[in-house]
DSSP file (Angstrom, degrees, kcal/mol; ACC not computed):
  #  RESIDUE AA STRUCTURE BP1 BP2  ACC     N-H-->O    O-->H-N    N-H-->O    O-->H-N    TCO  KAPPA ALPHA  PHI   PSI    X-CA   Y-CA   Z-CA
    1    1 A M              0   0    0      0, 0.0     9,-3.1     0, 0.0     2,-0.3   0.000 360.0 360.0 360.0 146.9    0.0    0.0    0.0
    2    2 A I  B     -AB   9  25A   0     23,-2.9    23,-2.7     7,-0.2     7,-0.2  -0.987 360.0-114.5-142.2 148.2    1.2    3.5   -0.8
    3    3 A C     >  -     0   0    0      5,-2.3     4,-1.5    -2,-0.3    21,-0.1  -0.706  17.6-150.0 -82.1 126.3    0.1    7.0    0.0
    4    4 A P  T  4 S+     0   0    0      0, 0.0    -1,-0.1     0, 0.0    20,-0.1   0.675  93.9  46.2 -70.7 -14.4   -1.0    8.8   -3.2
    5    5 A E  T  4 S+     0   0    0      3,-0.1    -2,-0.0    17,-0.0    -3,-0.0   0.931 130.6  12.3 -89.9 -58.6    0.1   12.2   -1.7
    6    6 A C  T  4 S-     0   0    0      2,-0.1    -1,-0.0     0, 0.0     0, 0.0   0.512  91.7-128.7-102.2  -6.4    3.6   11.6   -0.2
    7    7 A H     <  +     0   0    0     -4,-1.5     2,-0.2     1,-0.2    25,-0.0   0.685  49.4 159.3  65.7  21.8    4.3    8.2   -1.7
    8    8 A A        -     0   0    0      1,-0.1    -5,-2.3    -6,-0.0     2,-0.3  -0.522  37.3-127.3 -71.3 142.6    5.2    6.6    1.6
    9    9 A E  B     -A    2   0A   0     -7,-0.2     2,-0.3    -2,-0.2    -7,-0.2  -0.728  28.5-176.9 -96.1 143.6    4.9    2.8    1.6
   10   10 A Y        -     0   0    0     -9,-3.1     7,-0.0    -2,-0.3     2,-0.0  -0.910  32.7 -93.3-133.5 159.5    2.9    0.9    4.2
   11   11 A L    >   -     0   0    0     -2,-0.3     3,-1.7     1,-0.1    -1,-0.0  -0.327  46.0-105.0 -67.1 158.1    2.2   -2.7    5.0
   12   12 A D  T 3  S+     0   0    0      1,-0.3    -1,-0.1     3,-0.0    -2,-0.0   0.764 116.1  59.1 -60.6 -28.8   -1.0   -4.2    3.4
   13   13 A H  T 3  S+     0   0    0    -12,-0.1     2,-0.4     2,-0.0    -1,-0.3   0.573  87.2  88.9 -81.2  -6.7   -3.0   -4.1    6.6
   14   14 A I    <   +     0   0    0     -3,-1.7    -4,-0.1     1,-0.1     3,-0.1  -0.775  50.3 179.8 -93.2 134.4   -2.7   -0.3    7.0
   15   15 A N        +     0   0    0     -2,-0.4     9,-2.6     1,-0.1     2,-0.4   0.585  58.7  51.0-110.6 -14.3   -5.4    1.7    5.3
   16   16 A K  B    S-C   23   0B   0      7,-0.3     2,-0.3   -13,-0.0     7,-0.2  -0.982  80.1-114.4-133.9 139.1   -4.6    5.4    6.0
   17   17 A C     >  -     0   0    0      5,-2.8     4,-1.7    -2,-0.4     5,-0.1  -0.535  18.7-148.4 -69.9 128.3   -1.4    7.4    5.7
   18   18 A G  T  4 S+     0   0    0     -2,-0.3    -1,-0.1     2,-0.2     0, 0.0   0.766  95.2  39.2 -69.5 -26.0   -0.1    8.5    9.1
   19   19 A D  T  4 S+     0   0    0      3,-0.1    -1,-0.2     1,-0.1    -2,-0.0   0.892 127.5  28.0 -89.3 -46.3    1.3   11.7    7.8
   20   20 A C  T  4 S-     0   0    0      2,-0.1    -2,-0.2     0, 0.0     3,-0.1   0.637  90.3-136.6 -94.5 -16.3   -1.2   12.9    5.2
   21   21 A N     <  +     0   0    0     -4,-1.7     2,-0.3     1,-0.2    -3,-0.1   0.844  60.5 127.8  61.4  35.6   -4.3   11.3    6.8
   22   22 A V        -     0   0    0     -5,-0.1    -5,-2.8     1,-0.0    -1,-0.2  -0.844  68.4 -89.1-118.3 158.8   -5.6   10.1    3.3
   23   23 A A  B     -C   16   0B   0     -2,-0.3    -7,-0.3    -7,-0.2     2,-0.1  -0.398  43.6-124.8 -66.5 138.4   -6.6    6.6    2.2
   24   24 A L        -     0   0    0     -9,-2.6     2,-0.3   -21,-0.1   -21,-0.2  -0.457  21.9-151.2 -80.5 156.6   -3.8    4.4    0.9
   25   25 A V  B     -B    2   0A   0    -23,-2.7   -23,-2.9    -2,-0.1     2,-0.2  -0.864  31.8 -85.8-124.2 161.3   -4.0    2.8   -2.6
   26   26 A D    >   -     0   0    0     -2,-0.3     3,-1.3   -25,-0.2     4,-0.5  -0.492  35.3-136.7 -65.4 129.7   -2.4   -0.4   -4.0
   27   27 A A  G >  S+     0   0    0      1,-0.3     3,-0.8    -2,-0.2     5,-0.2   0.774  98.2  66.3 -62.1 -27.0    1.1    0.5   -5.2
   28   28 A C  G 3  S+     0   0    0      1,-0.2    -1,-0.3     3,-0.1    -2,-0.0   0.777  97.0  53.6 -67.7 -26.0    0.6   -1.5   -8.4
   29   29 A I  G <  S+     0   0    0     -3,-1.3     2,-0.3     2,-0.1    -1,-0.2   0.613  89.8  91.7 -88.1 -10.0   -2.0    0.9   -9.7
   30   30 A L    <   -     0   0    0     -3,-0.8     2,-0.9    -4,-0.5     0, 0.0  -0.640  65.1-149.2 -84.8 140.3    0.0    4.0   -9.4
   31   31 A D        -     0   0    0     -2,-0.3    -3,-0.1     2,-0.0    -1,-0.1  -0.709  28.0-178.0-105.1  78.1    2.1    5.2  -12.3
   32   32 A L        -     0   0    0     -2,-0.9     2,-0.2    -5,-0.2    -2,-0.0  -0.562  28.3-115.3 -81.3 138.5    4.9    6.8  -10.3
   33   33 A P        -     0   0    0      0, 0.0    -1,-0.1     0, 0.0    -2,-0.0  -0.476  25.3-123.2 -69.9 142.6    7.7    8.5  -12.1
   34   34 A I        -     0   0    0     -2,-0.2     3,-0.0     1,-0.0     2,-0.0  -0.768  32.0-119.0 -84.7 123.4   11.1    6.9  -11.7
   35   35 A P        -     0   0    0      0, 0.0     2,-0.4     0, 0.0    -1,-0.0  -0.350  24.5-115.9 -65.8 142.0   13.5    9.6  -10.4
   36   36 A E        -     0   0    0     -2,-0.0     2,-0.4     2,-0.0     0, 0.0  -0.633  38.6-171.9 -77.9 131.2   16.4   10.4  -12.6
   37   37 A M        -     0   0    0     -2,-0.4     2,-0.6    -3,-0.0    -3,-0.0  -0.949  23.6-139.3-126.9 145.3   19.7    9.5  -10.9
   38   38 A T        -     0   0    0     -2,-0.4    56,-3.1     2,-0.0     2,-0.4  -0.924  25.0-148.1 -99.8 121.0   23.3   10.1  -11.8
   39   39 A W  E     -D   93   0C   0     -2,-0.6     2,-0.4    54,-0.2    26,-0.0  -0.767  11.4-163.9 -95.7 133.9   25.3    7.0  -11.0
   40   40 A I  E     -D   92   0C   0     52,-3.4    52,-2.6    -2,-0.4     2,-0.4  -0.928  17.8-123.7-118.6 138.3   28.9    7.4   -9.9
   41   41 A S  E     -D   91   0C   0     -2,-0.4    50,-0.2    50,-0.2    48,-0.0  -0.643  17.6-141.8 -82.0 134.0   31.6    4.7   -9.8
   42   42 A L        -     0   0    0     48,-3.1    48,-0.2    -2,-0.4     3,-0.1  -0.435  50.3 -69.1 -76.5 166.2   33.3    3.9   -6.6
   43   43 A P  S    S-     0   0    0      0, 0.0    47,-0.2     0, 0.0    -1,-0.2  -0.299  70.1 -92.1 -54.8 145.5   37.0    3.1   -6.9
   44   44 A P        -     0   0    0      0, 0.0     2,-0.4     0, 0.0    45,-0.2  -0.217  34.3-135.2 -66.2 150.9   37.4   -0.3   -8.6
   45   45 A F  B     -E   88   0C   0     43,-3.1    43,-2.3    -3,-0.1     2,-1.2  -0.828  11.4-130.9-103.1 143.8   37.7   -3.5   -6.7
   46   46 A E  S    S+     0   0    0     -2,-0.4    41,-0.2    41,-0.2     4,-0.2  -0.730  82.5   3.8 -95.1  86.5   40.2   -6.2   -7.5
   47   47 A G  S  > S-     0   0    0     -2,-1.2     4,-1.5    39,-0.2     3,-0.2   0.000  76.8-104.4 112.6 143.1   38.0   -9.3   -7.6
   48   48 A K  H  > S+     0   0    0     32,-0.5     4,-3.0     1,-0.2     5,-0.2   0.808 113.2  64.8 -68.5 -31.0   34.3  -10.0   -7.3
   49   49 A V  H  > S+     0   0    0     31,-1.4     4,-1.9     1,-0.2    -1,-0.2   0.927 105.8  43.7 -59.2 -45.0   34.6  -11.4   -3.8
   50   50 A Y  H  > S+     0   0    0     31,-0.4     4,-2.2    30,-0.3    -1,-0.2   0.890 113.4  51.2 -67.9 -38.8   35.7   -8.0   -2.5
   51   51 A A  H  X S+     0   0    0     -4,-1.5     4,-2.6     1,-0.2    -2,-0.2   0.898 108.8  51.8 -64.4 -39.7   33.0   -6.2   -4.5
   52   52 A D  H  X S+     0   0    0     -4,-3.0     4,-2.2     2,-0.2    -1,-0.2   0.883 107.8  52.4 -63.8 -37.9   30.4   -8.6   -3.0
   53   53 A M  H  X S+     0   0    0     -4,-1.9     4,-1.7    -5,-0.2    -2,-0.2   0.934 111.8  45.6 -61.6 -45.4   31.6   -7.8    0.5
   54   54 A A  H  X S+     0   0    0     -4,-2.2     4,-2.4     1,-0.2    -2,-0.2   0.898 110.4  54.2 -64.4 -40.5   31.3   -4.1   -0.2
   55   55 A A  H  X S+     0   0    0     -4,-2.6     4,-2.5     1,-0.2    -1,-0.2   0.885 105.9  52.7 -62.0 -38.8   27.8   -4.6   -1.8
   56   56 A E  H  X S+     0   0    0     -4,-2.2     4,-2.2     2,-0.2    -1,-0.2   0.901 109.7  48.4 -63.5 -40.3   26.7   -6.4    1.4
   57   57 A I  H  X S+     0   0    0     -4,-1.7     4,-1.3     2,-0.2    -2,-0.2   0.901 110.7  50.7 -66.7 -40.2   27.8   -3.5    3.5
   58   58 A L  H  <>S+     0   0    0     -4,-2.4     5,-2.6     2,-0.2     3,-0.3   0.904 108.5  53.4 -63.1 -40.3   26.0   -1.1    1.2
   59   59 A D  H ><5S+     0   0    0     -4,-2.5     3,-1.9     1,-0.2    -2,-0.2   0.939 106.9  50.9 -56.4 -48.3   22.8   -3.2    1.5
   60   60 A K  H 3<5S+     0   0    0     -4,-2.2    -1,-0.2     1,-0.3    -2,-0.2   0.773 112.1  47.4 -64.0 -25.2   23.0   -3.0    5.2
   61   61 A N  T 3<5S-     0   0    0     -4,-1.3    -1,-0.3    -3,-0.3    -2,-0.2   0.274 113.8-119.5 -97.6   9.7   23.3    0.8    5.0
   62   62 A E  T < 5 +     0   0    0     -3,-1.9    -3,-0.2     1,-0.2    -2,-0.1   0.869  60.7 150.1  54.7  43.4   20.4    1.0    2.5
   63   63 A I      < -     0   0    0     -5,-2.6    -1,-0.2    -6,-0.1    -2,-0.1  -0.931  44.8-129.1-105.0 120.8   22.5    2.5   -0.3
   64   64 A P        +     0   0    0      0, 0.0     2,-0.3     0, 0.0    32,-0.1  -0.362  42.0 152.7 -66.9 149.2   21.3    1.6   -3.8
   65   65 A Y        -     0   0    0     27,-0.2     2,-0.3   -26,-0.0    27,-0.2  -0.976  31.2-149.6-161.2 166.9   24.0    0.2   -6.1
   66   66 A Y  E     -F   91   0C   0     25,-1.6    25,-2.9    -2,-0.3     2,-0.3  -0.978  18.9-131.0-144.9 151.5   24.8   -2.0   -9.1
   67   67 A L  E     -F   90   0C   0     -2,-0.3     2,-0.4    23,-0.2    23,-0.2  -0.755  13.2-166.4 -99.2 143.0   27.9   -4.0   -9.9
   68   68 A K  E     -F   89   0C   0     21,-2.8    21,-2.7    -2,-0.3     2,-0.2  -0.960  11.9-172.1-130.0 115.5   29.6   -4.0  -13.3
   69   69 A M  E     -F   88   0C   0     -2,-0.4    19,-0.2    19,-0.2     2,-0.0  -0.614  30.8 -96.5-101.7 162.4   32.1   -6.7  -13.9
   70   70 A D     >  -     0   0    0     17,-0.8     4,-1.8    -2,-0.2     5,-0.2  -0.331  42.7-103.9 -71.4 164.7   34.6   -7.1  -16.8
   71   71 A W  H  > S+     0   0    0      1,-0.2     4,-2.8     2,-0.2     5,-0.3   0.877 112.9  55.4 -61.1 -43.4   33.4   -9.4  -19.6
   72   72 A T  H  > S+     0   0    0      1,-0.2     4,-1.9     2,-0.2     6,-0.2   0.935 111.6  40.4 -59.7 -51.9   35.6  -12.4  -18.8
   73   73 A S  H  4>S+     0   0    0      1,-0.2     5,-1.6     2,-0.2     4,-0.4   0.859 119.2  46.0 -70.2 -33.9   34.4  -13.0  -15.2
   74   74 A S  H  <5S+     0   0    0     -4,-1.8     3,-0.4     3,-0.2    -2,-0.2   0.879 112.9  49.4 -76.2 -35.8   30.8  -12.2  -16.0
   75   75 A A  H  <5S+     0   0    0     -4,-2.8    -2,-0.2    -5,-0.2    -1,-0.2   0.864 121.6  33.3 -70.2 -35.8   30.6  -14.4  -19.1
   76   76 A F  T  <5S-     0   0    0     -4,-1.9    -1,-0.2    -5,-0.3    -2,-0.2   0.314 104.1-123.6-104.5   8.2   32.2  -17.4  -17.5
   77   77 A S  T   5 +     0   0    0     -4,-0.4     2,-0.5    -3,-0.4    -3,-0.2   0.874  49.6 167.0  51.8  43.9   30.7  -16.9  -14.0
   78   78 A I      < -     0   0    0     -5,-1.6     2,-0.5    -6,-0.2    -1,-0.2  -0.780  14.3-176.5 -90.9 126.5   34.1  -16.9  -12.4
   79   79 A A        +     0   0    0     -2,-0.5     2,-0.3   -31,-0.1     3,-0.1  -0.965  19.2 141.4-125.5 115.8   34.2  -15.6   -8.8
   80   80 A S        -     0   0    0     -2,-0.5   -31,-1.4     1,-0.1   -32,-0.5  -0.924  60.4-110.4-142.9 168.3   37.6  -15.3   -7.1
   81   81 A A  S    S-     0   0    0     -2,-0.3   -31,-0.4     1,-0.3     2,-0.3   0.945 104.4  -1.1 -66.2 -46.1   39.3  -13.0   -4.7
   82   82 A T        -     0   0    0    -35,-0.1    -1,-0.3    -3,-0.1   -35,-0.1  -0.937  58.2-177.1-149.1 125.7   41.6  -11.9   -7.5
   83   83 A L    >   -     0   0    0     -2,-0.3     3,-2.6    -3,-0.2     2,-0.1  -0.933  53.5 -88.6-107.8 142.0   42.0  -12.9  -11.1
   84   84 A P  T 3  S-     0   0    0      0, 0.0     3,-0.1     0, 0.0    -2,-0.0  -0.293 111.5  -1.4 -54.1 122.2   44.8  -11.2  -12.9
   85   85 A G  T 3  S+     0   0    0      1,-0.2     2,-0.4    -2,-0.1   -38,-0.1   0.431  94.2 144.0  79.5  -1.2   43.5   -7.9  -14.3
   86   86 A E    <   +     0   0    0     -3,-2.6     2,-0.4   -40,-0.1    -1,-0.2  -0.568  22.8 178.0 -76.3 128.6   39.9   -8.5  -13.1
   87   87 A T        -     0   0    0     -2,-0.4   -17,-0.8   -41,-0.2     2,-0.4  -0.988  13.2-165.6-129.2 143.5   38.2   -5.3  -11.9
   88   88 A V  E     -EF  45  69C   0    -43,-2.3   -43,-3.1    -2,-0.4     2,-0.4  -0.992   9.8-155.7-125.2 132.8   34.7   -4.9  -10.6
   89   89 A R  E     - F   0  68C   0    -21,-2.7   -21,-2.8    -2,-0.4     2,-0.5  -0.884   2.7-153.9-110.8 141.4   33.1   -1.5  -10.3
   90   90 A I  E     - F   0  67C   0     -2,-0.4   -48,-3.1   -48,-0.2     2,-0.4  -0.964  10.8-157.5-112.1 127.9   30.2   -0.6   -8.0
   91   91 A F  E     +DF  41  66C   0    -25,-2.9   -25,-1.6    -2,-0.5   -50,-0.2  -0.887  13.6 177.3-106.3 135.6   28.0    2.3   -9.0
   92   92 A V  E     -D   40   0C   0    -52,-2.6   -52,-3.4    -2,-0.4   -27,-0.2  -0.915  41.1 -85.1-129.8 156.9   26.0    4.3   -6.5
   93   93 A P  E >   -D   39   0C   0      0, 0.0     3,-2.3     0, 0.0     4,-0.4  -0.352  40.2-118.7 -60.3 144.4   23.7    7.3   -6.9
   94   94 A E  G >  S+     0   0    0    -56,-3.1     3,-1.1     1,-0.3     4,-0.4   0.820 113.6  62.9 -54.4 -33.1   25.7   10.6   -6.8
   95   95 A T  G 3  S+     0   0    0      1,-0.2    -1,-0.3   -57,-0.2     4,-0.2   0.691 109.7  39.9 -67.7 -17.5   23.7   11.6   -3.7
   96   96 A H  G <> S+     0   0    0     -3,-2.3     4,-2.6     1,-0.1    -1,-0.2   0.315  85.5 105.5-110.0   5.8   25.2    8.6   -1.8
   97   97 A Q  H <> S+     0   0    0     -3,-1.1     4,-2.8    -4,-0.4     5,-0.2   0.921  79.6  44.1 -58.3 -53.5   28.7    8.7   -3.1
   98   98 A K  H  > S+     0   0    0     -4,-0.4     4,-2.3     1,-0.2    -1,-0.2   0.921 116.2  47.0 -61.2 -45.7   30.6   10.1   -0.1
   99   99 A K  H  > S+     0   0    0      1,-0.2     4,-2.1     2,-0.2    -1,-0.2   0.923 113.9  48.5 -62.1 -44.0   28.8    7.9    2.4
  100  100 A A  H  X S+     0   0    0     -4,-2.6     4,-2.3     1,-0.2    -2,-0.2   0.909 110.5  50.8 -63.7 -42.6   29.4    4.8    0.2
  101  101 A E  H  X S+     0   0    0     -4,-2.8     4,-0.8    -5,-0.2    -1,-0.2   0.912 111.3  48.3 -61.9 -42.1   33.1    5.7   -0.3
  102  102 A N  H  < S+     0   0    0     -4,-2.3     3,-0.4    -5,-0.2     4,-0.3   0.893 111.9  50.4 -64.0 -39.3   33.6    6.0    3.5
  103  103 A I  H  < S+     0   0    0     -4,-2.1     3,-0.5     1,-0.2    -2,-0.2   0.910 116.6  38.0 -66.7 -43.6   31.8    2.7    4.1
  104  104 A V  H >X S+     0   0    0     -4,-2.3     4,-2.3     1,-0.2     3,-1.2   0.422  84.9 101.7 -92.5   2.7   33.8    0.6    1.6
  105  105 A Q  H 3X S+     0   0    0     -4,-0.8     4,-3.0    -3,-0.4    -1,-0.2   0.850  77.2  58.1 -55.6 -37.6   37.2    2.3    2.3
  106  106 A G  H 34 S+     0   0    0     -3,-0.5    -1,-0.3    -4,-0.3    -2,-0.1   0.802 111.0  41.8 -64.4 -29.3   38.4   -0.6    4.5
  107  107 A I  H <4 S+     0   0    0     -3,-1.2    -2,-0.2    -4,-0.1    -1,-0.2   0.871 117.9  45.1 -84.0 -40.4   37.8   -3.1    1.6
  108  108 A I  H  < S-     0   0    0     -4,-2.3     3,-0.3     1,-0.1    -2,-0.2   0.901  98.1-156.9 -69.5 -40.8   39.3   -0.9   -1.1
  109  109 A G     <  -     0   0    0     -4,-3.0     3,-0.5    -5,-0.3    -1,-0.1  -0.295  33.9 -71.4  86.0-177.6   42.3    0.2    1.0
  110  110 A N  S    S+     0   0    0      1,-0.2    -1,-0.2     2,-0.1    -4,-0.1   0.380 109.2  88.4 -96.1   2.9   44.4    3.3    0.5
  111  111 A H              0   0    0     -3,-0.3    -1,-0.2     1,-0.2    -2,-0.1   0.458 360.0 360.0 -84.7   2.1   46.1    2.2   -2.7
  112  112 A H              0   0    0     -3,-0.5    -1,-0.2   -69,-0.0    -2,-0.1   0.407 360.0 360.0-104.0 360.0   43.4    3.7   -5.0
């Protein structure tokens, strides 16, 4: 369920928005615009294992992201700590860049 005014999401058993005091509607029937976002790459990770570790931390901090792997590792589903020359990039919305960089700094290290 979603509020048609403020677009806050609610569990199915709730019928009224606590902020706007209006009746909630089924989220599937709303045609909400997708906000335009500028995605920024974090420093590259050497290996998918390290990128997955960073992605898990971003998940826990509710930071949206997507991973982009090089062709070889993605085509052959190879996951290792380090393959020679393998880089994985994590992209986050520009609005979350500084927080994301601070969070994953321990995995990236200071050599980037």
